[in-house]
C-alpha positions as CSV (number, residue, x, y, z in Angstrom):
1,M,-25.1,-157.1,50.5
2,T,-28.5,-155.5,50.8
3,V,-29.3,-152.4,52.8
4,K,-32.8,-151.8,54.1
5,S,-34.1,-148.4,53.0
6,S,-37.5,-146.7,53.4
7,I,-38.9,-145.1,50.2
8,S,-42.1,-143.5,49.3
9,L,-43.9,-144.4,46.1
10,S,-46.8,-142.7,44.4
11,D,-50.1,-144.7,44.3
12,E,-49.6,-145.2,40.6
13,H,-46.0,-146.5,41.0
14,H,-47.0,-148.8,43.9
15,A,-49.9,-150.2,42.0
16,F,-47.7,-150.9,39.0
17,A,-45.0,-152.6,41.2
18,R,-47.7,-154.7,43.0
19,A,-49.1,-155.8,39.6
20,Q,-45.6,-156.9,38.5
21,V,-45.4,-159.0,41.6
22,Q,-48.9,-160.4,41.2
23,D,-48.2,-161.3,37.6
24,G,-45.2,-163.3,38.8
25,R,-42.5,-161.2,37.1
26,F,-40.9,-160.2,40.4
27,T,-40.9,-161.7,43.9
28,S,-41.5,-158.4,45.7
29,V,-42.0,-154.7,45.3
30,S,-38.3,-154.3,46.4
31,A,-37.2,-156.5,43.5
32,V,-39.2,-154.3,41.1
33,V,-37.5,-151.1,42.5
34,Q,-34.1,-152.8,42.4
35,H,-34.7,-153.8,38.7
36,G,-35.7,-150.2,37.9
37,L,-32.6,-148.9,39.6
38,D,-30.4,-151.4,37.6
39,L,-32.0,-150.2,34.4
40,L,-31.4,-146.5,35.3
41,R,-27.8,-147.3,36.2
42,Q,-27.3,-149.1,32.8
43,K,-28.9,-146.2,31.0
44,A,-26.6,-143.7,32.7
45,E,-23.5,-145.8,31.9
46,D,-24.6,-146.1,28.2
47,E,-25.1,-142.3,28.0
48,R,-21.6,-141.8,29.6
49,L,-20.0,-144.1,27.0
50,E,-21.9,-142.4,24.2
51,R,-20.7,-139.0,25.3
52,A,-17.1,-140.2,25.6
53,A,-17.3,-141.7,22.1
54,L,-18.8,-138.5,20.7
55,K,-16.2,-136.4,22.4
56,A,-13.4,-138.7,20.9
57,L,-15.0,-138.5,17.4
58,L,-15.2,-134.7,17.6
59,E,-11.6,-134.3,18.8
60,E,-10.5,-136.6,16.0
61,R,-12.5,-134.6,13.4
62,L,-11.2,-131.3,14.8
63,S,-7.6,-132.4,14.4
64,G,-8.2,-133.5,10.7
65,P,-8.3,-131.4,7.5
66,F,-11.1,-128.9,6.9
67,I,-12.7,-128.1,3.6
68,S,-14.4,-124.9,2.6
69,A,-18.1,-124.6,2.3
70,E,-17.8,-124.2,-1.5
71,E,-15.8,-127.5,-1.7
72,M,-18.5,-129.2,0.4
73,R,-21.3,-127.9,-1.8
74,S,-19.3,-129.1,-4.8
75,R,-19.0,-132.6,-3.3
76,L,-22.7,-132.8,-2.5
77,T,-23.7,-131.6,-5.9
78,A,-21.5,-134.3,-7.5
79,R,-23.2,-137.0,-5.3
80,R,-26.7,-135.9,-6.4
81,M,-25.9,-136.0,-10.1
82,P,-26.9,-139.3,-11.8
83,R,-23.9,-141.4,-12.8
84,T,-23.3,-142.4,-16.4
85,G,-24.9,-145.7,-17.1
86,D,-27.3,-145.5,-14.2
87,T,-30.7,-147.0,-15.1
88,H,-32.4,-146.1,-11.8
89,I,-33.3,-142.4,-11.9
């Protein structure tokens, strides 16, 4: 179902949309605007999913074991030290 709606575009946006139609990429300025809205909807959904995944990860990490700052420094230092037998230094 489509709904007719009146919108205002800046001269720059209208020129861009008309160029997309003239180049054959879209059938009308309305199709250009619809595509832009579809992209914006997809971006918003992607951001929502990313936030949910980050929230779940943070909650998982908060419920796990914590290590002290000294232990973390020790682990990082151990990772930076060359391993015995390494020929790439």
